[in-house]
Steps between C-alpha positions, in 0.01 A plus 500: 500500500811425703617855470168642620493258796844613601397864478197438714712305751755787516219755551356287781848490657537876469156555662605284796817714529300822487248371752788401734653848464169668556438284809841587639427865436159468658640337809774761506245788497281314747812452720581871480142594577446262792848476646581862414182618676578282797855636523373856473269440795786351706726792413229741615473319831878515544501869415227572751698312766824688416321839502341427838824375647692808381233735636489327839880487523516872416242584769740350755820667372489750786429479875182670625606701806237588755739761644440830323870589548627201306519455127416183308812290433571241232455129572607312188466146630157557647382621160649191334335271756161663457524471120577130531200454737272659246624259232388206710151645525452463125464210264542429131316236298364361829853463634599690812797723440801453724777724378601786276807700410485793747755788498515814703695818427484856366297535180645778287215694342721625214665175388229254623769288665492339843811592686640322811398583856865594560477795262734757656310825438140454382370805320146636457447266202608190698191361674482193731321227312420130479531298183316168453488241217273198545537197274400142433823335391731212594533494869262789557133493604422149378700525181394599150131494399346189345401535132212321334510499124861612477601158631442370147802709403708351785460813713320374814603796721551873467681724748310819576611813684369842592653829398709665771273678747665797670329696779661790677430707801671802653479854641287738289675685218185596303156588636205500256235778485297535813757340728658801678383753758607863424753526780865426435739377768862617523781246434703639788210428745424151370865404488539620854182324615572154350859507614400518869492138612345431743241774521253554783172314491250631409661683209549868556249753367630701207372843404505551123553851381729603785864441592554147628723459799757352553539529127589865546351836411585452132352155477125557459291189528294572195299745294202526268550411138281560195706235311555628143329838522584824677194542723421541869134607484255311711286354214807350327646342815159378613455326164840333538408384846195331366640368172876471543768571241354546147791315329744232592801621701837330528822543688696771322189697396478858637189621682401850609542584870269772626546630857243744638192296406178652625407436864164370381667193361590384848175569671221455424565353149759236586342431840163437338664288229667254743293202606477413870837360614692673223619363173802330346637685194801473276715809468793577275837559658696791349872583508547807720873535428434831327203621700357482855142493369441855622563617144260410219631329188559169328675218688579142376320198643738254667243245620161433654385419856172431683393737772193486729331838526343537847374854460573862420529833670405825320516858618853625575637146543420361156634145513396140430594252774538122485754219499670243286343156506631148481536313166241599243413365151447776243203486264504292175682677217781619724834403347821419694831675453528737789715512820400314819204641694208353696311427181520209255331449160270201435673203327493540123567265212750644256550191284 
């Protein structure tokens, strides 16, 4: 009898141990579910704040000139300040955010590394950017997040942080399908134009598809392009006027230059196509080092700029006339990586 009583007592003792272990496991899983879900929510709020701060900071990386003869210029500290302001407009776990780790510099698209603002010679892959990390930790934004069930395991608080949010903005280097008008501007003309500071106000009228003075007789202002195909017929160019480039085009890509486009393209087709007051369009800039645009052939794209078409003249004249405009934001999908012009891409999260 004594032996059986001892066995029963031992089994009761083991049951108590098992129950205790199971309770600990239950509380552990409950803690993971409740506290883990809470931390996941807080991390999402911090990520949203970091993303918004990076995008707002990137939006302010460049000045917005109202003078069409001036180019946007970098303003690192303004971007940092705007990112910080956006952080304070957000909250996490009902706690207003006050600070974040904010860095500015050149984001290298190849290595995914943020380089300093003092980078000596930024290349096409080095894009101005803002990097933001928001966290709830010791000394930051009210400290770590309070736990509920995990306090049983002597873990009353948990630090939480966002992933790094990186937003960049720059001059266009890639234009998606539909973004370009089928006229190409010459690099010699645009270089000459944007180097003249100050320029007369209002900006001078430019005739595209004729020599541009004082650029010189060999520096044509621009010419028709059929992008990746060798065509100058009216139906093809008209379709490109209405629908833009069929494929994405980037700096370094070659496009077909076609002088001698039909007079009908200028008037009445282009004249009828233009809305009242003209239209802003984005045009590719091509390197005219080997051609003055009076000879058809492929030329490499060196950048993109925004031009306001006022009208067109057909007959024996055959030219489009208009002017460069002040700062302009290119459509969504445009990627940075080009040289300075009067056009900037929208801010874009890259991390």
